PyMOL Python script that loads the backbone (N, CA, C, O; Angstrom):
from pymol import cmd

cmd.read_pdbstr("""\
ATOM      1  N   MET A   1      73.499 -31.575  -5.881  1.00  0.00           N
ATOM      2  CA  MET A   1      74.203 -31.759  -7.106  1.00  0.00           C
ATOM      3  C   MET A   1      73.192 -31.905  -8.219  1.00  0.00           C
ATOM      4  O   MET A   1      72.170 -32.575  -8.067  1.00  0.00           O
ATOM      5  N   TYR A   2      73.487 -31.271  -9.338  1.00  0.00           N
ATOM      6  CA  TYR A   2      72.648 -31.347 -10.526  1.00  0.00           C
ATOM      7  C   TYR A   2      73.410 -32.209 -11.566  1.00  0.00           C
ATOM      8  O   TYR A   2      74.638 -32.194 -11.646  1.00  0.00           O
ATOM      9  N   VAL A   3      72.622 -32.947 -12.344  1.00  0.00           N
ATOM     10  CA  VAL A   3      73.181 -33.755 -13.437  1.00  0.00           C
ATOM     11  C   VAL A   3      72.416 -33.407 -14.690  1.00  0.00           C
ATOM     12  O   VAL A   3      71.186 -33.447 -14.710  1.00  0.00           O
ATOM     13  N   THR A   4      73.140 -33.067 -15.732  1.00  0.00           N
ATOM     14  CA  THR A   4      72.528 -32.750 -17.037  1.00  0.00           C
ATOM     15  C   THR A   4      72.474 -34.039 -17.859  1.00  0.00           C
ATOM     16  O   THR A   4      73.361 -34.886 -17.753  1.00  0.00           O
ATOM     17  N   THR A   5      71.435 -34.182 -18.672  1.00  0.00           N
ATOM     18  CA  THR A   5      71.328 -35.342 -19.548  1.00  0.00           C
ATOM     19  C   THR A   5      71.006 -34.891 -20.955  1.00  0.00           C
ATOM     20  O   THR A   5      70.566 -33.761 -21.168  1.00  0.00           O
ATOM     21  N   GLU A   6      71.217 -35.737 -21.879  1.00  0.00           N
ATOM     22  CA  GLU A   6      70.980 -35.386 -23.298  1.00  0.00           C
ATOM     23  C   GLU A   6      69.503 -35.393 -23.646  1.00  0.00           C
ATOM     24  O   GLU A   6      69.042 -34.578 -24.445  1.00  0.00           O
ATOM     25  N   ARG A   7      68.766 -36.307 -23.049  1.00  0.00           N
ATOM     26  CA  ARG A   7      67.335 -36.448 -23.445  1.00  0.00           C
ATOM     27  C   ARG A   7      66.395 -36.538 -22.262  1.00  0.00           C
ATOM     28  O   ARG A   7      65.180 -36.518 -22.456  1.00  0.00           O
ATOM     29  N   GLU A   8      66.898 -36.636 -21.058  1.00  0.00           N
ATOM     30  CA  GLU A   8      66.055 -36.852 -19.852  1.00  0.00           C
ATOM     31  C   GLU A   8      65.909 -35.589 -18.973  1.00  0.00           C
ATOM     32  O   GLU A   8      65.383 -35.678 -17.863  1.00  0.00           O
ATOM     33  N   GLY A   9      66.349 -34.465 -19.435  1.00  0.00           N
ATOM     34  CA  GLY A   9      66.196 -33.238 -18.634  1.00  0.00           C
ATOM     35  C   GLY A   9      67.224 -33.101 -17.553  1.00  0.00           C
ATOM     36  O   GLY A   9      68.324 -33.649 -17.640  1.00  0.00           O
ATOM     37  N   LEU A  10      66.858 -32.366 -16.532  1.00  0.00           N
ATOM     38  CA  LEU A  10      67.801 -32.003 -15.440  1.00  0.00           C
ATOM     39  C   LEU A  10      67.455 -32.876 -14.222  1.00  0.00           C
ATOM     40  O   LEU A  10      66.289 -32.984 -13.842  1.00  0.00           O
ATOM     41  N   TRP A  11      68.444 -33.474 -13.635  1.00  0.00           N
ATOM     42  CA  TRP A  11      68.266 -34.351 -12.472  1.00  0.00           C
ATOM     43  C   TRP A  11      69.003 -33.717 -11.267  1.00  0.00           C
ATOM     44  O   TRP A  11      69.976 -32.984 -11.448  1.00  0.00           O
ATOM     45  N   VAL A  12      68.537 -34.003 -10.060  1.00  0.00           N
ATOM     46  CA  VAL A  12      69.125 -33.402  -8.849  1.00  0.00           C
ATOM     47  C   VAL A  12      69.116 -34.426  -7.723  1.00  0.00           C
ATOM     48  O   VAL A  12      68.256 -35.306  -7.671  1.00  0.00           O
ATOM     49  N   THR A  13      70.059 -34.303  -6.850  1.00  0.00           N
ATOM     50  CA  THR A  13      70.069 -35.074  -5.594  1.00  0.00           C
ATOM     51  C   THR A  13      70.283 -34.134  -4.427  1.00  0.00           C
ATOM     52  O   THR A  13      71.009 -33.144  -4.517  1.00  0.00           O
ATOM     53  N   GLU A  14      69.635 -34.470  -3.341  1.00  0.00           N
ATOM     54  CA  GLU A  14      69.803 -33.667  -2.110  1.00  0.00           C
ATOM     55  C   GLU A  14      70.534 -34.453  -1.040  1.00  0.00           C
ATOM     56  O   GLU A  14      70.698 -33.961   0.076  1.00  0.00           O
ATOM     57  N   ASN A  15      70.984 -35.680  -1.355  1.00  0.00           N
ATOM     58  CA  ASN A  15      71.704 -36.491  -0.399  1.00  0.00           C
ATOM     59  C   ASN A  15      72.981 -37.068  -1.017  1.00  0.00           C
ATOM     60  O   ASN A  15      73.184 -38.282  -1.003  1.00  0.00           O
ATOM     61  N   LEU A  16      73.823 -36.216  -1.547  1.00  0.00           N
ATOM     62  CA  LEU A  16      75.015 -36.595  -2.275  1.00  0.00           C
ATOM     63  C   LEU A  16      76.023 -37.363  -1.365  1.00  0.00           C
ATOM     64  O   LEU A  16      76.764 -38.227  -1.835  1.00  0.00           O
ATOM     65  N   ASP A  17      76.025 -37.036  -0.109  1.00  0.00           N
ATOM     66  CA  ASP A  17      76.968 -37.687   0.814  1.00  0.00           C
ATOM     67  C   ASP A  17      76.559 -39.106   1.242  1.00  0.00           C
ATOM     68  O   ASP A  17      77.354 -39.814   1.859  1.00  0.00           O
ATOM     69  N   ASP A  18      75.369 -39.510   0.931  1.00  0.00           N
ATOM     70  CA  ASP A  18      74.925 -40.846   1.336  1.00  0.00           C
ATOM     71  C   ASP A  18      75.680 -41.893   0.498  1.00  0.00           C
ATOM     72  O   ASP A  18      76.239 -41.580  -0.554  1.00  0.00           O
ATOM     73  N   ASP A  19      75.683 -43.138   0.989  1.00  0.00           N
ATOM     74  CA  ASP A  19      76.320 -44.219   0.263  1.00  0.00           C
ATOM     75  C   ASP A  19      75.684 -44.466  -1.107  1.00  0.00           C
ATOM     76  O   ASP A  19      76.372 -44.801  -2.071  1.00  0.00           O
ATOM     77  N   ALA A  20      74.417 -44.302  -1.172  1.00  0.00           N
ATOM     78  CA  ALA A  20      73.684 -44.457  -2.452  1.00  0.00           C
ATOM     79  C   ALA A  20      72.718 -43.259  -2.649  1.00  0.00           C
ATOM     80  O   ALA A  20      71.522 -43.355  -2.374  1.00  0.00           O
ATOM     81  N   PRO A  21      73.277 -42.136  -3.130  1.00  0.00           N
ATOM     82  CA  PRO A  21      72.412 -40.970  -3.304  1.00  0.00           C
ATOM     83  C   PRO A  21      71.255 -41.230  -4.314  1.00  0.00           C
ATOM     84  O   PRO A  21      71.415 -41.960  -5.292  1.00  0.00           O
ATOM     85  N   THR A  22      70.146 -40.632  -4.048  1.00  0.00           N
ATOM     86  CA  THR A  22      68.984 -40.789  -4.935  1.00  0.00           C
ATOM     87  C   THR A  22      68.826 -39.536  -5.805  1.00  0.00           C
ATOM     88  O   THR A  22      68.855 -38.412  -5.304  1.00  0.00           O
ATOM     89  N   PHE A  23      68.664 -39.741  -7.067  1.00  0.00           N
ATOM     90  CA  PHE A  23      68.448 -38.644  -8.009  1.00  0.00           C
ATOM     91  C   PHE A  23      67.001 -38.642  -8.452  1.00  0.00           C
ATOM     92  O   PHE A  23      66.369 -39.691  -8.572  1.00  0.00           O
ATOM     93  N   PHE A  24      66.494 -37.460  -8.691  1.00  0.00           N
ATOM     94  CA  PHE A  24      65.139 -37.303  -9.208  1.00  0.00           C
ATOM     95  C   PHE A  24      65.127 -36.216 -10.272  1.00  0.00           C
ATOM     96  O   PHE A  24      65.929 -35.284 -10.226  1.00  0.00           O
ATOM     97  N   ARG A  25      64.224 -36.338 -11.220  1.00  0.00           N
ATOM     98  CA  ARG A  25      64.135 -35.310 -12.252  1.00  0.00           C
ATOM     99  C   ARG A  25      63.561 -34.016 -11.700  1.00  0.00           C
ATOM    100  O   ARG A  25      62.567 -34.037 -10.974  1.00  0.00           O
ATOM    101  N   ASP A  26      64.172 -32.905 -12.033  1.00  0.00           N
ATOM    102  CA  ASP A  26      63.677 -31.593 -11.673  1.00  0.00           C
ATOM    103  C   ASP A  26      62.500 -31.266 -12.556  1.00  0.00           C
ATOM    104  O   ASP A  26      62.662 -30.797 -13.683  1.00  0.00           O
ATOM    105  N   GLU A  27      61.330 -31.512 -12.048  1.00  0.00           N
ATOM    106  CA  GLU A  27      60.113 -31.295 -12.888  1.00  0.00           C
ATOM    107  C   GLU A  27      59.878 -29.804 -13.217  1.00  0.00           C
ATOM    108  O   GLU A  27      59.096 -29.485 -14.113  1.00  0.00           O
ATOM    109  N   GLY A  28      60.539 -28.915 -12.507  1.00  0.00           N
ATOM    110  CA  GLY A  28      60.405 -27.522 -12.807  1.00  0.00           C
ATOM    111  C   GLY A  28      61.232 -27.053 -13.965  1.00  0.00           C
ATOM    112  O   GLY A  28      61.091 -25.917 -14.417  1.00  0.00           O
ATOM    113  N   TYR A  29      62.100 -27.921 -14.455  1.00  0.00           N
ATOM    114  CA  TYR A  29      62.958 -27.591 -15.615  1.00  0.00           C
ATOM    115  C   TYR A  29      62.233 -28.096 -16.869  1.00  0.00           C
ATOM    116  O   TYR A  29      62.059 -29.304 -17.030  1.00  0.00           O
ATOM    117  N   PRO A  30      61.811 -27.191 -17.757  1.00  0.00           N
ATOM    118  CA  PRO A  30      60.911 -27.566 -18.847  1.00  0.00           C
ATOM    119  C   PRO A  30      61.614 -28.020 -20.151  1.00  0.00           C
ATOM    120  O   PRO A  30      60.935 -28.218 -21.159  1.00  0.00           O
ATOM    121  N   PHE A  31      62.902 -28.183 -20.157  1.00  0.00           N
ATOM    122  CA  PHE A  31      63.584 -28.503 -21.444  1.00  0.00           C
ATOM    123  C   PHE A  31      64.347 -29.795 -21.257  1.00  0.00           C
ATOM    124  O   PHE A  31      64.818 -30.088 -20.158  1.00  0.00           O
ATOM    125  N   GLN A  32      64.475 -30.572 -22.325  1.00  0.00           N
ATOM    126  CA  GLN A  32      65.078 -31.871 -22.214  1.00  0.00           C
ATOM    127  C   GLN A  32      66.584 -31.930 -22.343  1.00  0.00           C
ATOM    128  O   GLN A  32      67.156 -32.970 -22.018  1.00  0.00           O
ATOM    129  N   GLN A  33      67.268 -30.892 -22.792  1.00  0.00           N
ATOM    130  CA  GLN A  33      68.673 -30.983 -23.050  1.00  0.00           C
ATOM    131  C   GLN A  33      69.492 -29.907 -22.352  1.00  0.00           C
ATOM    132  O   GLN A  33      70.057 -29.049 -23.030  1.00  0.00           O
ATOM    133  N   PRO A  34      69.580 -29.917 -21.005  1.00  0.00           N
ATOM    134  CA  PRO A  34      70.488 -28.981 -20.339  1.00  0.00           C
ATOM    135  C   PRO A  34      71.936 -29.420 -20.571  1.00  0.00           C
ATOM    136  O   PRO A  34      72.209 -30.618 -20.634  1.00  0.00           O
ATOM    137  N   VAL A  35      72.850 -28.487 -20.697  1.00  0.00           N
ATOM    138  CA  VAL A  35      74.228 -28.850 -20.930  1.00  0.00           C
ATOM    139  C   VAL A  35      75.191 -28.328 -19.863  1.00  0.00           C
ATOM    140  O   VAL A  35      76.267 -28.902 -19.699  1.00  0.00           O
ATOM    141  N   ARG A  36      74.856 -27.275 -19.139  1.00  0.00           N
ATOM    142  CA  ARG A  36      75.718 -26.699 -18.087  1.00  0.00           C
ATOM    143  C   ARG A  36      74.878 -26.170 -16.958  1.00  0.00           C
ATOM    144  O   ARG A  36      73.778 -25.657 -17.161  1.00  0.00           O
ATOM    145  N   VAL A  37      75.411 -26.302 -15.768  1.00  0.00           N
ATOM    146  CA  VAL A  37      74.803 -25.746 -14.558  1.00  0.00           C
ATOM    147  C   VAL A  37      75.833 -24.889 -13.833  1.00  0.00           C
ATOM    148  O   VAL A  37      76.953 -25.334 -13.585  1.00  0.00           O
ATOM    149  N   PHE A  38      75.454 -23.663 -13.495  1.00  0.00           N
ATOM    150  CA  PHE A  38      76.330 -22.767 -12.810  1.00  0.00           C
ATOM    151  C   PHE A  38      75.608 -22.172 -11.591  1.00  0.00           C
ATOM    152  O   PHE A  38      74.392 -21.983 -11.629  1.00  0.00           O
ATOM    153  N   TRP A  39      76.326 -21.884 -10.539  1.00  0.00           N
ATOM    154  CA  TRP A  39      75.771 -21.110  -9.416  1.00  0.00           C
ATOM    155  C   TRP A  39      76.234 -19.671  -9.581  1.00  0.00           C
ATOM    156  O   TRP A  39      77.365 -19.397  -9.983  1.00  0.00           O
ATOM    157  N   ASN A  40      75.320 -18.762  -9.258  1.00  0.00           N
ATOM    158  CA  ASN A  40      75.654 -17.336  -9.240  1.00  0.00           C
ATOM    159  C   ASN A  40      76.724 -17.154  -8.153  1.00  0.00           C
ATOM    160  O   ASN A  40      76.474 -17.487  -6.995  1.00  0.00           O
ATOM    161  N   PRO A  41      77.900 -16.638  -8.498  1.00  0.00           N
ATOM    162  CA  PRO A  41      78.960 -16.484  -7.490  1.00  0.00           C
ATOM    163  C   PRO A  41      78.630 -15.490  -6.412  1.00  0.00           C
ATOM    164  O   PRO A  41      79.292 -15.471  -5.374  1.00  0.00           O
ATOM    165  N   TYR A  42      77.635 -14.666  -6.619  1.00  0.00           N
ATOM    166  CA  TYR A  42      77.253 -13.663  -5.643  1.00  0.00           C
ATOM    167  C   TYR A  42      75.992 -14.057  -4.840  1.00  0.00           C
ATOM    168  O   TYR A  42      75.643 -13.408  -3.853  1.00  0.00           O
ATOM    169  N   ASP A  43      75.339 -15.107  -5.275  1.00  0.00           N
ATOM    170  CA  ASP A  43      74.114 -15.582  -4.611  1.00  0.00           C
ATOM    171  C   ASP A  43      73.993 -17.070  -4.837  1.00  0.00           C
ATOM    172  O   ASP A  43      73.458 -17.502  -5.858  1.00  0.00           O
ATOM    173  N   LEU A  44      74.488 -17.872  -3.887  1.00  0.00           N
ATOM    174  CA  LEU A  44      74.511 -19.348  -4.037  1.00  0.00           C
ATOM    175  C   LEU A  44      73.177 -20.023  -4.028  1.00  0.00           C
ATOM    176  O   LEU A  44      73.100 -21.232  -4.243  1.00  0.00           O
ATOM    177  N   ASP A  45      72.079 -19.257  -3.775  1.00  0.00           N
ATOM    178  CA  ASP A  45      70.752 -19.810  -3.900  1.00  0.00           C
ATOM    179  C   ASP A  45      70.191 -19.671  -5.332  1.00  0.00           C
ATOM    180  O   ASP A  45      69.061 -20.076  -5.602  1.00  0.00           O
ATOM    181  N   GLU A  46      70.985 -19.104  -6.226  1.00  0.00           N
ATOM    182  CA  GLU A  46      70.525 -18.914  -7.613  1.00  0.00           C
ATOM    183  C   GLU A  46      71.359 -19.829  -8.527  1.00  0.00           C
ATOM    184  O   GLU A  46      72.589 -19.780  -8.528  1.00  0.00           O
ATOM    185  N   VAL A  47      70.660 -20.651  -9.293  1.00  0.00           N
ATOM    186  CA  VAL A  47      71.270 -21.578 -10.210  1.00  0.00           C
ATOM    187  C   VAL A  47      70.966 -21.183 -11.640  1.00  0.00           C
ATOM    188  O   VAL A  47      69.815 -20.907 -11.978  1.00  0.00           O
ATOM    189  N   TRP A  48      71.956 -21.155 -12.458  1.00  0.00           N
ATOM    190  CA  TRP A  48      71.778 -20.856 -13.897  1.00  0.00           C
ATOM    191  C   TRP A  48      71.996 -22.117 -14.672  1.00  0.00           C
ATOM    192  O   TRP A  48      72.993 -22.809 -14.465  1.00  0.00           O
ATOM    193  N   THR A  49      71.090 -22.432 -15.559  1.00  0.00           N
ATOM    194  CA  THR A  49      71.163 -23.624 -16.405  1.00  0.00           C
ATOM    195  C   THR A  49      71.122 -23.219 -17.868  1.00  0.00           C
ATOM    196  O   THR A  49      70.250 -22.457 -18.286  1.00  0.00           O
ATOM    197  N   VAL A  50      72.061 -23.728 -18.638  1.00  0.00           N
ATOM    198  CA  VAL A  50      72.179 -23.425 -20.082  1.00  0.00           C
ATOM    199  C   VAL A  50      71.834 -24.711 -20.799  1.00  0.00           C
ATOM    200  O   VAL A  50      72.267 -25.791 -20.396  1.00  0.00           O
ATOM    201  N   SER A  51      71.046 -24.599 -21.873  1.00  0.00           N
ATOM    202  CA  SER A  51      70.656 -25.809 -22.605  1.00  0.00           C
ATOM    203  C   SER A  51      70.973 -25.672 -24.095  1.00  0.00           C
ATOM    204  O   SER A  51      71.252 -24.584 -24.599  1.00  0.00           O
ATOM    205  N   PHE A  52      70.919 -26.790 -24.761  1.00  0.00           N
ATOM    206  CA  PHE A  52      71.158 -26.858 -26.201  1.00  0.00           C
ATOM    207  C   PHE A  52      69.820 -26.574 -26.866  1.00  0.00           C
ATOM    208  O   PHE A  52      68.990 -27.471 -27.014  1.00  0.00           O
ATOM    209  N   GLY A  53      69.610 -25.309 -27.272  1.00  0.00           N
ATOM    210  CA  GLY A  53      68.413 -24.941 -27.969  1.00  0.00           C
ATOM    211  C   GLY A  53      67.297 -24.361 -27.109  1.00  0.00           C
ATOM    212  O   GLY A  53      66.266 -23.926 -27.623  1.00  0.00           O
ATOM    213  N   GLY A  54      67.512 -24.359 -25.792  1.00  0.00           N
ATOM    214  CA  GLY A  54      66.446 -23.829 -24.915  1.00  0.00           C
ATOM    215  C   GLY A  54      66.860 -22.574 -24.161  1.00  0.00           C
ATOM    216  O   GLY A  54      66.126 -22.088 -23.301  1.00  0.00           O
ATOM    217  N   GLY A  55      68.017 -22.062 -24.480  1.00  0.00           N
ATOM    218  CA  GLY A  55      68.488 -20.829 -23.822  1.00  0.00           C
ATOM    219  C   GLY A  55      68.983 -21.000 -22.402  1.00  0.00           C
ATOM    220  O   GLY A  55      69.375 -22.094 -21.998  1.00  0.00           O
ATOM    221  N   MET A  56      68.963 -19.933 -21.661  1.00  0.00           N
ATOM    222  CA  MET A  56      69.432 -19.922 -20.252  1.00  0.00           C
ATOM    223  C   MET A  56      68.236 -19.733 -19.320  1.00  0.00           C
ATOM    224  O   MET A  56      67.345 -18.924 -19.579  1.00  0.00           O
ATOM    225  N   ARG A  57      68.242 -20.494 -18.239  1.00  0.00           N
ATOM    226  CA  ARG A  57      67.151 -20.371 -17.261  1.00  0.00           C
ATOM    227  C   ARG A  57      67.763 -20.112 -15.884  1.00  0.00           C
ATOM    228  O   ARG A  57      68.862 -20.576 -15.581  1.00  0.00           O
ATOM    229  N   VAL A  58      67.031 -19.363 -15.058  1.00  0.00           N
ATOM    230  CA  VAL A  58      67.495 -19.047 -13.709  1.00  0.00           C
ATOM    231  C   VAL A  58      66.521 -19.654 -12.740  1.00  0.00           C
ATOM    232  O   VAL A  58      65.308 -19.531 -12.912  1.00  0.00           O
ATOM    233  N   LYS A  59      67.044 -20.323 -11.702  1.00  0.00           N
ATOM    234  CA  LYS A  59      66.205 -20.931 -10.704  1.00  0.00           C
ATOM    235  C   LYS A  59      66.658 -20.442  -9.320  1.00  0.00           C
ATOM    236  O   LYS A  59      67.852 -20.369  -9.028  1.00  0.00           O
ATOM    237  N   ARG A  60      65.684 -20.116  -8.495  1.00  0.00           N
ATOM    238  CA  ARG A  60      65.960 -19.687  -7.113  1.00  0.00           C
ATOM    239  C   ARG A  60      65.705 -20.795  -6.171  1.00  0.00           C
ATOM    240  O   ARG A  60      64.751 -21.553  -6.350  1.00  0.00           O
ATOM    241  N   GLY A  61      66.530 -20.925  -5.161  1.00  0.00           N
ATOM    242  CA  GLY A  61      66.343 -21.949  -4.128  1.00  0.00           C
ATOM    243  C   GLY A  61      66.977 -23.267  -4.502  1.00  0.00           C
ATOM    244  O   GLY A  61      67.270 -23.528  -5.669  1.00  0.00           O
ATOM    245  N   ARG A  62      67.179 -24.070  -3.526  1.00  0.00           N
ATOM    246  CA  ARG A  62      67.825 -25.379  -3.784  1.00  0.00           C
ATOM    247  C   ARG A  62      66.856 -26.499  -3.610  1.00  0.00           C
ATOM    248  O   ARG A  62      67.219 -27.662  -3.785  1.00  0.00           O
TER     249      ARG A  62
END
""", "prot")
cmd.dss("prot")
cmd.show_as("cartoon", "prot")
cmd.util.cbc("prot")
cmd.orient("prot")
């Protein structure tokens, strides 16, 4: 699961089903204001992130 923030960048968890999932900042995302996260409907290993002022970025892998 990805979480967008207004000033802290993009955060992700790999253990969403745990009682207390841990989130960490995606250091590979270089912009502070992501607003939407989408998965490519034809390739679920590709994530599209749209930001306020930073355009659209594509990330491969989870």
